[in-house]
VEXLUM-393489 format. One record per residue (C-alpha): residue in three letters; x, y, z. Coordinates in steps of 0.5 Angstrom, whole numbers, plus 500, padded with zeros to 3 digits. Example, Ala and Ser with C-alpha at 12.3 -4.5 7.8 and 13.67 -1.06 7.14 Angstrom:
ALA, 525, 491, 516
SER, 527, 498, 514
END
This chain:
MET, 500, 499, 500
LYS, 503, 507, 499
GLU, 502, 512, 503
GLU, 501, 519, 500
ALA, 506, 524, 500
VAL, 504, 530, 506
LEU, 507, 537, 502
ASP, 509, 541, 508
MET, 511, 537, 514
PRO, 515, 543, 518
ALA, 523, 542, 516
SER, 527, 538, 521
GLU, 533, 534, 524
THR, 528, 527, 524
THR, 524, 530, 518
PRO, 525, 524, 512
LEU, 529, 525, 505
LEU, 523, 521, 502
VAL, 518, 526, 500
VAL, 518, 526, 491
GLN, 512, 528, 488
THR, 508, 524, 483
ALA, 506, 525, 476
PRO, 501, 521, 473
ARG, 503, 517, 467
ARG, 505, 518, 461
GLN, 502, 515, 455
ARG, 507, 509, 452
TYR, 508, 513, 445
PRO, 504, 511, 439
HIS, 509, 508, 434
HIS, 513, 505, 438
VAL, 515, 501, 433
LEU, 518, 504, 428
ARG, 522, 507, 434
ARG, 524, 499, 435
THR, 525, 500, 428
CYS, 530, 506, 428
THR, 533, 503, 434
VAL, 537, 497, 432
ILE, 539, 500, 425
LEU, 542, 505, 428
GLY, 545, 500, 433
VAL, 548, 497, 426
VAL, 550, 502, 424
LEU, 554, 505, 430
ALA, 557, 498, 429
VAL, 559, 496, 423
ALA, 563, 505, 425
LEU, 565, 502, 432
THR, 568, 494, 428
LEU, 572, 500, 421
PHE, 575, 505, 427
VAL, 578, 499, 432
LEU, 580, 495, 426
PRO, 585, 499, 424
ILE, 588, 501, 431
ARG, 590, 495, 432
LEU, 593, 494, 425
VAL, 596, 499, 426
SER, 599, 498, 433
ARG, 606, 501, 432
ASN, 612, 497, 433
ASP, 617, 502, 436
GLY, 614, 502, 442
SER, 610, 508, 442
LEU, 603, 509, 446
SER, 600, 513, 441
VAL, 594, 513, 438
ASN, 591, 512, 432
VAL, 585, 514, 429
PRO, 583, 516, 422
TRP, 583, 524, 423
SER, 590, 524, 428
LYS, 596, 527, 425
SER, 602, 523, 421
ASP, 609, 525, 423
SER, 608, 528, 417
GLU, 603, 531, 413
SER, 607, 529, 405
TRP, 609, 522, 407
PRO, 612, 519, 405
HIS, 617, 523, 402
GLY, 618, 531, 405
ASP, 614, 538, 403
GLY, 615, 541, 397
LEU, 619, 538, 393
THR, 620, 531, 390
TYR, 626, 527, 392
LYS, 629, 527, 384
GLU, 627, 535, 385
LEU, 631, 536, 392
GLN, 637, 532, 389
ALA, 638, 535, 383
ILE, 638, 543, 387
LEU, 643, 539, 391
GLN, 647, 537, 383
GLU, 646, 544, 380
THR, 648, 548, 386
PRO, 655, 547, 388
ILE, 660, 550, 384
ALA, 668, 551, 384
GLY, 668, 558, 384
LYS, 664, 558, 391
ILE, 668, 552, 393
GLU, 675, 556, 392
GLU, 672, 563, 397
TRP, 671, 558, 403
SER, 677, 554, 402
LYS, 681, 562, 401
TYR, 678, 564, 407
TYR, 679, 558, 412
THR, 686, 558, 410
ALA, 687, 566, 411
GLY, 691, 565, 417
PRO, 691, 561, 424
HIS, 686, 557, 426
LEU, 688, 553, 431
ALA, 682, 550, 437
GLY, 680, 555, 441
ALA, 684, 560, 437
ASN, 680, 563, 431
PHE, 672, 566, 435
SER, 672, 570, 429
GLN, 671, 564, 424
VAL, 667, 561, 429
LEU, 662, 567, 429
TRP, 662, 568, 420
THR, 662, 560, 418
GLN, 654, 562, 423
GLU, 653, 567, 420
LYS, 654, 564, 412
TRP, 650, 558, 415
LYS, 644, 564, 416
GLU, 645, 568, 410
PHE, 644, 561, 407
GLY, 638, 559, 410
VAL, 639, 556, 416
ASP, 636, 560, 421
ASP, 636, 556, 427
THR, 644, 556, 427
THR, 649, 556, 434
ILE, 654, 555, 437
ALA, 655, 551, 442
THR, 662, 551, 447
TYR, 665, 547, 451
ASP, 671, 548, 457
VAL, 677, 544, 453
TYR, 685, 542, 456
ILE, 689, 542, 452
ASN, 696, 546, 450
TYR, 699, 551, 446
PRO, 706, 551, 445
LEU, 711, 555, 448
ASP, 720, 554, 446
HIS, 723, 549, 444
ARG, 729, 546, 441
LEU, 733, 540, 438
ALA, 741, 539, 439
LEU, 745, 534, 437
LEU, 751, 535, 443
LYS, 757, 532, 442
LYS, 762, 532, 450
LYS, 768, 535, 451
GLY, 769, 534, 457
ALA, 765, 532, 464
ASP, 759, 537, 464
ASP, 761, 540, 456
TYR, 758, 539, 450
ASP, 760, 542, 443
ILE, 755, 543, 439
ALA, 755, 539, 433
PHE, 747, 541, 431
GLU, 742, 546, 432
ALA, 735, 545, 429
THR, 732, 551, 427
LEU, 724, 547, 427
GLU, 721, 552, 424
GLU, 719, 551, 416
ASP, 722, 555, 409
VAL, 718, 561, 408
LEU, 717, 560, 401
GLU, 715, 567, 396
GLU, 710, 564, 392
ASP, 705, 560, 399
SER, 703, 565, 401
THR, 701, 563, 408
SER, 708, 559, 408
GLY, 711, 566, 412
LEU, 706, 569, 417
PRO, 708, 572, 422
ASP, 704, 570, 426
ARG, 704, 561, 423
VAL, 704, 556, 428
PRO, 709, 553, 431
THR, 711, 546, 429
PHE, 709, 542, 436
HIS, 705, 537, 439
GLY, 699, 537, 441
TYR, 699, 534, 447
SER, 707, 533, 448
ALA, 709, 533, 456
THR, 713, 539, 458
GLY, 721, 536, 458
ASN, 729, 537, 457
VAL, 732, 532, 457
THR, 739, 530, 454
ALA, 740, 522, 452
PRO, 744, 518, 446
PHE, 739, 516, 442
VAL, 736, 510, 438
TYR, 733, 509, 430
ALA, 727, 505, 432
ASN, 723, 506, 425
PHE, 716, 507, 424
GLY, 716, 506, 433
THR, 709, 500, 431
TYR, 708, 496, 437
GLU, 713, 489, 433
ASP, 717, 495, 432
TYR, 719, 495, 438
GLN, 720, 489, 439
ASP, 723, 486, 435
LEU, 729, 492, 438
ILE, 728, 488, 445
ASP, 729, 481, 441
ALA, 735, 484, 438
GLY, 738, 485, 445
ILE, 737, 494, 444
SER, 734, 498, 450
VAL, 730, 505, 449
GLU, 730, 506, 457
GLY, 735, 512, 458
LYS, 734, 514, 452
ILE, 731, 518, 446
VAL, 728, 515, 440
ILE, 727, 517, 433
VAL, 721, 514, 429
LYS, 719, 515, 422
TYR, 712, 518, 420
GLY, 706, 513, 418
GLY, 704, 507, 419
LEU, 700, 508, 426
PHE, 698, 513, 430
ARG, 704, 518, 433
GLY, 701, 518, 439
LEU, 702, 511, 440
LYS, 709, 512, 437
VAL, 709, 516, 443
LYS, 707, 510, 449
ARG, 711, 505, 447
ALA, 718, 508, 447
GLN, 714, 511, 455
ASP, 712, 504, 456
LEU, 719, 501, 455
GLY, 723, 507, 460
ALA, 724, 512, 453
VAL, 726, 520, 456
GLY, 724, 523, 450
VAL, 722, 522, 441
ILE, 723, 526, 436
ILE, 718, 524, 429
TYR, 721, 525, 421
SER, 717, 525, 415
ASP, 722, 521, 411
PRO, 721, 520, 403
GLN, 720, 513, 404
GLU, 712, 515, 405
ASP, 712, 519, 399
GLY, 711, 514, 394
ASP, 714, 515, 386
VAL, 714, 523, 387
THR, 721, 524, 391
GLU, 728, 528, 389
LEU, 731, 522, 388
ASN, 726, 520, 382
GLY, 727, 526, 379
TYR, 721, 531, 381
GLU, 723, 538, 383
ALA, 720, 539, 390
TYR, 715, 545, 392
PRO, 714, 549, 391
ALA, 716, 548, 384
GLY, 715, 542, 382
PRO, 710, 536, 386
ALA, 716, 532, 391
ARG, 716, 534, 398
ASN, 719, 540, 401
PRO, 725, 537, 404
SER, 723, 543, 410
ALA, 716, 539, 411
VAL, 714, 538, 419
GLN, 709, 534, 421
ARG, 705, 537, 426
GLY, 699, 533, 431
SER, 697, 531, 437
VAL, 700, 524, 441
GLN, 694, 522, 445
PHE, 693, 516, 446
LEU, 688, 516, 441
SER, 686, 509, 441
VAL, 685, 509, 450
ALA, 680, 514, 450
PRO, 679, 522, 445
GLY, 676, 527, 447
ASP, 679, 533, 452
PRO, 683, 528, 456
THR, 680, 530, 463
THR, 674, 529, 462
PRO, 673, 521, 460
GLY, 666, 520, 458
TYR, 663, 526, 461
ALA, 662, 534, 457
SER, 667, 539, 459
LYS, 662, 544, 460
PRO, 663, 549, 467
GLY, 664, 547, 473
VAL, 664, 539, 472
ASP, 669, 535, 477
ARG, 677, 535, 472
GLN, 681, 526, 472
SER, 688, 526, 472
PRO, 690, 526, 464
GLU, 696, 521, 464
HIS, 691, 516, 461
SER, 690, 518, 455
ILE, 698, 524, 454
PRO, 705, 523, 455
THR, 709, 525, 460
ILE, 715, 525, 456
PRO, 717, 531, 451
SER, 717, 530, 445
LEU, 718, 533, 437
PRO, 717, 533, 430
ILE, 722, 534, 425
SER, 722, 535, 417
TYR, 727, 530, 415
THR, 734, 536, 412
GLU, 733, 536, 420
ALA, 734, 528, 420
LEU, 739, 529, 417
PRO, 744, 530, 422
LEU, 742, 526, 427
LEU, 740, 519, 423
LYS, 748, 521, 420
ALA, 751, 521, 427
LEU, 748, 513, 428
ASN, 751, 512, 422
GLY, 756, 505, 425
HIS, 753, 505, 431
GLY, 749, 499, 432
PRO, 747, 493, 427
LYS, 744, 497, 421
ALA, 736, 496, 419
SER, 738, 491, 413
GLU, 739, 487, 418
PHE, 732, 487, 420
ASN, 726, 484, 417
LYS, 722, 486, 411
TYR, 718, 492, 414
TRP, 725, 496, 416
GLN, 727, 496, 409
GLY, 726, 503, 405
GLY, 728, 508, 408
GLY, 729, 513, 404
LEU, 734, 518, 404
ALA, 740, 513, 403
HIS, 742, 518, 399
LYS, 744, 522, 403
GLY, 749, 519, 406
VAL, 744, 515, 411
GLU, 745, 509, 413
TYR, 740, 506, 419
ASN, 743, 504, 423
ILE, 739, 503, 429
GLY, 744, 505, 435
PRO, 745, 507, 440
THR, 749, 512, 440
PRO, 756, 513, 445
ASP, 754, 516, 451
ASP, 758, 522, 448
ILE, 754, 523, 443
VAL, 747, 526, 445
ILE, 740, 530, 442
ASN, 738, 536, 448
LEU, 730, 536, 446
TYR, 727, 541, 450
ASN, 720, 541, 450
GLN, 716, 547, 453
GLN, 708, 547, 453
ASP, 702, 551, 456
TYR, 697, 547, 458
VAL, 691, 551, 459
THR, 682, 550, 460
THR, 680, 555, 454
PRO, 673, 554, 451
LEU, 672, 550, 443
TRP, 667, 552, 439
ASN, 662, 547, 434
VAL, 658, 550, 430
ILE, 651, 547, 429
GLY, 645, 548, 424
VAL, 639, 545, 424
ILE, 634, 544, 419
LYS, 628, 542, 422
GLY, 624, 536, 419
THR, 618, 532, 420
ILE, 620, 526, 422
PRO, 623, 529, 430
ASP, 627, 523, 431
GLU, 631, 519, 426
VAL, 636, 525, 426
VAL, 642, 525, 419
ILE, 647, 529, 422
LEU, 653, 531, 416
GLY, 661, 534, 419
ASN, 666, 537, 419
HIS, 672, 539, 423
ARG, 674, 547, 422
ASP, 681, 547, 426
ALA, 688, 545, 424
TRP, 695, 546, 427
VAL, 697, 550, 421
ALA, 695, 558, 419
GLY, 692, 554, 411
GLY, 690, 547, 413
ALA, 686, 547, 404
GLY, 686, 540, 405
ASP, 685, 537, 413
PRO, 681, 539, 413
ASN, 678, 546, 410
SER, 677, 541, 403
GLY, 671, 539, 408
SER, 669, 544, 410
ALA, 669, 549, 404
ALA, 665, 543, 402
LEU, 660, 542, 408
ASN, 659, 549, 407
GLU, 657, 548, 400
VAL, 651, 542, 402
VAL, 649, 547, 406
ARG, 649, 553, 402
SER, 645, 547, 396
PHE, 641, 546, 402
GLY, 638, 553, 403
GLU, 638, 554, 396
ALA, 632, 547, 397
LEU, 629, 552, 403
LYS, 628, 558, 398
THR, 625, 554, 394
GLY, 618, 552, 401
TRP, 622, 544, 401
LYS, 622, 541, 408
PRO, 625, 536, 408
LEU, 622, 529, 412
ARG, 628, 527, 417
THR, 631, 532, 422
ILE, 637, 535, 419
VAL, 643, 536, 422
PHE, 651, 541, 420
ALA, 656, 540, 424
SER, 663, 544, 425
TRP, 667, 541, 430
ASP, 672, 544, 433
GLY, 678, 542, 436
GLU, 678, 536, 432
GLU, 686, 536, 432
TYR, 688, 535, 438
GLY, 684, 529, 439
LEU, 677, 529, 436
VAL, 674, 534, 442
GLY, 669, 537, 440
SER, 665, 531, 437
THR, 667, 529, 442
GLU, 665, 532, 448
TRP, 659, 534, 444
VAL, 657, 526, 444
GLU, 657, 526, 452
GLU, 653, 532, 452
ASN, 648, 530, 448
LEU, 648, 522, 448
PRO, 641, 521, 451
TRP, 637, 524, 445
LEU, 642, 521, 440
THR, 640, 514, 442
VAL, 634, 516, 442
ALA, 633, 520, 435
ASN, 640, 520, 431
ALA, 639, 515, 425
VAL, 645, 515, 422
TYR, 652, 521, 422
ILE, 655, 522, 415
ASN, 663, 525, 417
VAL, 669, 529, 410
ASP, 675, 530, 414
ALA, 679, 532, 407
ALA, 674, 533, 403
ALA, 680, 533, 396
THR, 688, 532, 397
GLY, 688, 527, 390
PRO, 684, 524, 386
SER, 682, 517, 390
LEU, 675, 516, 394
SER, 677, 513, 399
VAL, 671, 512, 404
SER, 670, 508, 411
ALA, 663, 506, 414
SER, 659, 501, 417
PRO, 656, 496, 413
LEU, 649, 497, 414
LEU, 651, 505, 409
ASN, 655, 501, 404
LYS, 648, 501, 400
ALA, 647, 507, 399
PHE, 654, 509, 399
TYR, 654, 506, 392
GLU, 647, 507, 390
ILE, 650, 516, 392
THR, 657, 514, 387
SER, 653, 512, 381
ILE, 650, 518, 381
VAL, 656, 524, 382
GLN, 659, 523, 374
SER, 667, 523, 376
PRO, 671, 529, 376
ASN, 676, 524, 372
GLN, 672, 521, 367
THR, 677, 516, 361
ILE, 671, 515, 359
LYS, 665, 520, 358
GLY, 659, 520, 362
GLN, 664, 516, 367
THR, 660, 516, 375
VAL, 664, 517, 382
ARG, 662, 508, 383
ASP, 665, 506, 375
THR, 672, 511, 377
TRP, 672, 508, 384
ASP, 675, 501, 387
GLY, 669, 500, 391
ARG, 673, 498, 396
ILE, 670, 500, 403
SER, 674, 500, 410
SER, 672, 498, 417
LEU, 672, 505, 421
GLY, 678, 505, 427
SER, 679, 513, 429
GLY, 683, 519, 427
SER, 676, 523, 424
ASP, 669, 526, 429
TYR, 665, 519, 427
THR, 670, 515, 432
ALA, 665, 518, 438
PHE, 659, 517, 435
GLN, 660, 510, 431
GLU, 663, 507, 438
PHE, 660, 511, 444
ALA, 654, 511, 441
GLY, 652, 506, 437
VAL, 651, 511, 430
PRO, 652, 509, 424
SER, 657, 513, 420
VAL, 661, 513, 416
SER, 667, 518, 413
PHE, 670, 520, 405
GLY, 675, 524, 402
PHE, 678, 524, 396
SER, 686, 523, 396
GLY, 693, 522, 393
GLY, 696, 516, 392
LYS, 704, 513, 391
SER, 705, 517, 383
ASP, 700, 523, 385
PRO, 703, 530, 388
VAL, 706, 529, 395
TYR, 700, 531, 400
HIS, 703, 535, 405
TYR, 700, 534, 412
HIS, 700, 537, 418
SER, 705, 543, 415
ASN, 705, 549, 412
TYR, 704, 547, 406
ASP, 698, 544, 407
SER, 696, 551, 403
PHE, 691, 555, 399
ASP, 699, 555, 395
TRP, 699, 548, 393
MET, 692, 545, 393
ARG, 691, 551, 388
ARG, 697, 549, 384
PHE, 698, 541, 386
GLY, 693, 539, 391
ASP, 686, 541, 386
PRO, 687, 544, 381
GLY, 679, 547, 378
TRP, 677, 545, 385
HIS, 673, 539, 381
TYR, 674, 534, 387
HIS, 672, 539, 392
VAL, 665, 540, 388
THR, 664, 533, 387
THR, 664, 532, 395
ALA, 660, 537, 397
LYS, 655, 533, 392
LEU, 656, 526, 394
PHE, 655, 530, 401
SER, 649, 532, 400
LEU, 646, 527, 397
LEU, 647, 522, 402
GLY, 645, 528, 407
ALA, 639, 526, 403
TYR, 639, 519, 402
PHE, 638, 519, 409
SER, 633, 524, 410
GLU, 629, 523, 404
LYS, 628, 516, 403
PRO, 621, 513, 407
ILE, 625, 508, 409
LEU, 632, 509, 412
GLY, 638, 507, 407
PHE, 641, 501, 410
ASN, 642, 494, 411
ALA, 642, 489, 415
THR, 644, 484, 410
ASP, 651, 487, 408
TYR, 653, 487, 417
ALA, 651, 480, 418
THR, 655, 478, 411
HIS, 662, 483, 414
LEU, 660, 479, 421
GLN, 663, 474, 418
GLN, 667, 476, 413
TYR, 671, 480, 420
VAL, 671, 472, 423
ASP, 675, 470, 417
HIS, 679, 475, 418
ILE, 681, 475, 426
ARG, 682, 467, 425
PRO, 690, 467, 424
HIS, 690, 471, 431
ALA, 688, 464, 434
ASP, 693, 460, 431
LYS, 698, 464, 436
LEU, 695, 462, 441
PRO, 701, 457, 446
GLU, 701, 451, 445
GLN, 696, 446, 448
THR, 690, 452, 447
HIS, 685, 451, 442
PHE, 679, 457, 440
SER, 674, 454, 437
PHE, 669, 459, 433
GLY, 664, 456, 433
PRO, 659, 459, 436
LEU, 660, 465, 434
GLU, 659, 464, 427
ARG, 654, 460, 429
SER, 651, 467, 432
ILE, 653, 471, 426
SER, 648, 465, 422
HIS, 642, 465, 425
LEU, 643, 474, 425
HIS, 644, 472, 417
ALA, 637, 469, 416
ALA, 633, 475, 420
ALA, 637, 480, 416
VAL, 635, 477, 410
ASP, 629, 477, 411
PHE, 628, 484, 416
ASP, 631, 487, 408
ALA, 626, 483, 405
TYR, 620, 485, 409
ALA, 622, 493, 408
ALA, 623, 492, 401
ASP, 616, 489, 400
LEU, 613, 496, 404
GLY, 618, 500, 400
SER, 614, 497, 395
GLN, 606, 497, 397
LEU, 609, 505, 397
SER, 608, 506, 389
GLU, 601, 503, 390
ASP, 595, 507, 388
VAL, 590, 505, 395
PRO, 582, 508, 395
TRP, 581, 514, 400
TYR, 576, 508, 402
HIS, 581, 504, 405
TRP, 585, 510, 409
TRP, 586, 505, 414
LYS, 592, 502, 409
LYS, 597, 507, 409
LEU, 596, 509, 416
GLN, 598, 501, 417
LEU, 603, 502, 411
PHE, 605, 508, 415
TYR, 607, 506, 422
LYS, 609, 499, 419
ILE, 616, 503, 416
ARG, 617, 508, 423
GLY, 617, 501, 426
VAL, 622, 498, 421
ASN, 626, 505, 421
THR, 626, 504, 429
LYS, 628, 498, 428
TYR, 635, 499, 423
LYS, 636, 505, 427
ASN, 637, 501, 433
PHE, 640, 494, 430
GLU, 648, 498, 431
ARG, 646, 500, 438
LYS, 645, 492, 439
TYR, 652, 492, 439
LEU, 655, 497, 444
TYR, 657, 493, 450
GLU, 657, 498, 456
ASP, 663, 496, 461
GLY, 667, 498, 455
LEU, 674, 494, 451
ASP, 678, 492, 457
GLY, 684, 498, 459
ARG, 680, 502, 454
SER, 674, 502, 456
TRP, 670, 509, 453
PHE, 670, 506, 446
LYS, 663, 500, 447
HIS, 663, 498, 440
VAL, 664, 490, 440
VAL, 665, 490, 433
PHE, 670, 497, 431
ALA, 675, 501, 435
PRO, 682, 502, 432
GLY, 687, 499, 433
LEU, 690, 498, 441
TRP, 696, 499, 436
THR, 695, 502, 431
GLY, 690, 509, 433
TYR, 689, 510, 425
ALA, 686, 504, 423
GLY, 680, 500, 424
ALA, 679, 493, 430
THR, 675, 487, 428
TYR, 673, 485, 434
PRO, 677, 489, 439
GLY, 676, 484, 446
LEU, 677, 478, 442
VAL, 683, 480, 438
GLU, 687, 483, 445
SER, 686, 476, 448
LEU, 688, 473, 442
ASP, 694, 477, 441
ALA, 695, 476, 449
GLY, 695, 469, 449
ASN, 689, 469, 454
VAL, 684, 464, 452
THR, 679, 465, 458
ASN, 678, 473, 456
ALA, 677, 469, 448
VAL, 672, 465, 450
ARG, 670, 472, 455
TRP, 669, 476, 449
SER, 667, 471, 444
GLU, 661, 471, 449
ILE, 659, 477, 450
ILE, 660, 479, 442
GLN, 654, 474, 441
GLU, 650, 477, 446
ARG, 650, 483, 443
ILE, 649, 478, 435
HIS, 643, 475, 440
GLU, 640, 482, 441
ALA, 641, 485, 434
THR, 637, 479, 431
LYS, 631, 479, 437
LEU, 631, 486, 434
LEU, 629, 484, 427
GLU, 626, 478, 428
END
């Protein structure tokens, strides 16, 4: 029974809260059948719409780990995908082919080589570069500054002394430690020209007998030990060539030497020598006898970058470590072969001759000058006084960074060249590359003027401090490592763009296919048949990456696949005066690259390779090439196991099986990527909009895997004794520095006869390969 509501009850704490107003029941809707029919129809329509909406979400769920919800009205990474905005890929290629010209290259070269630009010592050049890039159209150009520990020369002396009393010496020879001033070479006589010195060399004043140690390789020093010749307490004279100069000093220091002198022997000049009838520069293409090669003696294979901040950026206020782990504690000086002659002749008759040693000691180029290449040591009454005074400072260093933002922000393409040089010139190293990079930036600037926007972000870098030990690029990578790990797809490096006619290339195998394709569309400067491309006239050899240029931190610390290339001379080409005053604008104009043709070609290759990676919908990598090379590297290092002590054995079988599994996965993955690429040309009806969206995110997933593939070969603990290097496949050779070593941890263990550690490194490499395989599967 329902009670009637009481509406006028006075309100109180006990008043019921159930008072409601009732109304008469409304009559049923007269058209209930129609309403029911409409409801059913609407429900079916909504169900169909929901199915079409939800199904694509499931189908296009990302493979790259993103949690983005993909709906029809969501905005993709690029509205113009699969291309950049404003220009087709072919139209962009045409601009990049047509823009670089010899006149501009010559203008940039003349500017960069007009005066000294040691690391951290020419800020006006930094500002000029920044302003030029902005003028070209790259408005987002900034300066990245680091406070780095480097040295500048104060004073030096080198003298050959002959003892005539207890503490009394006659000066038999006093070196000038200068290069000749040439009327035909405008920068050779600048009043502020850079003295001859070594970067990161130690201050010291030593007087001692001396020993000749060939090229100063690890094996050369071992040959001396085996011959019973000690360098302890001695000054060592070695030739340039064969390995990085800093490791010549390191091994001498390890064996107790007190100083090192490094000279340039005509032996390294091939056929183009005065002995063979060629005139010396400036009259001809042979080496000027007074030429001196400056350079760093940092222990590059231990760690590049600022030696006081290994593994982290040199910013103001950071903790500084002792630098002695990666720079010498004994003094060293570079000299010309003219000033080496009196020292080498003083060794005549003392100790065995180089001709009595193995084949690697043969071929010295000064025999016709009276040098017998005796090893020494000299008697105690024939000594050298080596004095080297350096000013070590913590000083600013400046990278110029230009950015063209793309519509895909996390697949970044970086192109770089260093700007600093050991001399006023540097027309070859590095400023042939600097001139080429300026033309690259100008070319992309011309594309920007048309309204073009790249598919992927492009970064241009003019590094400082490379010559001392890849300092500018290393500090930048260390500072930006978290972003690079997420976003950087590839690094493209040019150091010396043109010092001769032969193309040299080093790269991660991921990039081999891309480089072959780009060289096939650029005309060669040295055609023997009309229409030949660079690919037609190049032997196609791509070597593994070691160190010695700015790709090192990208490839071997951050795991960014990299390539470095340039044109250089052969044994019959004009001698390149590396790190000498004669690496000048005048030498380049007359002998290095008359007409600037190889500079222009490098600029085209540089920019087109950048566009190849910035504009193609699928990143231009090839994992199969990588897996194939991993097996080739095993075949190359196999002889190291043959040197193990008797009764010991090491098997490459497990490593080879892991590579085989990777190869199978890589073939399938590359085929899958190629299939997705072929689908881009298919005409998809508008009502299958979700298929295009599905393809977009499948390609994004493929690109993410390609981008992360090289990272899988990083081992967090790094190599034994040089933990800065993280890559298990590529590193500079421990005792070569420049040249690349493959499977360095494994090879060094085998060379040391440590099978236990070799097995450990094999397992580490296998685990990294397994992770790379899982990524592709």
